[in-house]
N, C-alpha and C positions, 0 to 999 in steps of 0.2 A: 623162050627156050630155056633160059637159066631157071626160071620159075618152075617149069615142068621137071627139069633135072633135079632141082632141090626137093621137090615134092616126092619124086620117085626115090630119092636117096633117103628121105626121112620117114616114109610111110612104113617100110618093113619093120623098123625098130619098134614102132608104135602098135603094130598089129599082133603082138605076142598074145596068144590065147584066144584069138578070134578064129572062128571056123574058116576052113579053106575057101569055101565058095564066097563068103563075104569078103575075105581078104583079097581074093583075086579081083573082085569087083572094085574094091577100094584102090587097088594098085593101078587099075585102068585110068583113074582120074578122080579128081575131087568131086566132080558133078555126079559121077556114078556112085561114089561113096555116100553122098548126101541124098541120093534117091530113095534110100531106105531109112527113114528117120526113126524107125523102131529099134534099130540096132545102135544104141548109144555109144558103144565102144568104137564102132567103125566111124561114126560121125565125129566123135572127139578126136580120133586118130587122124582123120582126114583134115580136120580143122587145124590141128597142131602142125601137121606136115605141110599144109598150105602156107601157114605163117612162116615156117622155117624156109620154105622155098622162096617166099616173098622177100624175106630178109636177105637171103643169099643174092637174089636178083638186085635188090637195092644197093647192097655193098658192092656188087660187080659194077653197077652203074656209077657209083661214087668213085670207085677206083679208076674207071675209064675216064670220067670227067677230070680227075686229078692229073692223069697222064696227059690228057689233051691240053689242060691249062699249063702244065710244065712245058710242053712242046711249044705252045704259043709264046710263053715268056722267053724261052730260049731263042726262038726264031721270029722275033718281033718283026712285023712287016715294015715298020717305019725306020729300021736301022740303016 
């Protein structure tokens, strides 16, 4: 879910100058954007937006694990 939100948030910025029909397809998802390999601008925008979304999801996971670790250290079961 975080990955998809990150993709959607990053794709619009990268689609400047792309025709509306291709941009709409790319906004629907990375698989749709990659379906037309002849449009290099859309493919590149989708790849970059996917990486941005992936990074966001990894940082979210890292933050979640850090919070859980802190919780476990504070509430040690053996105390």
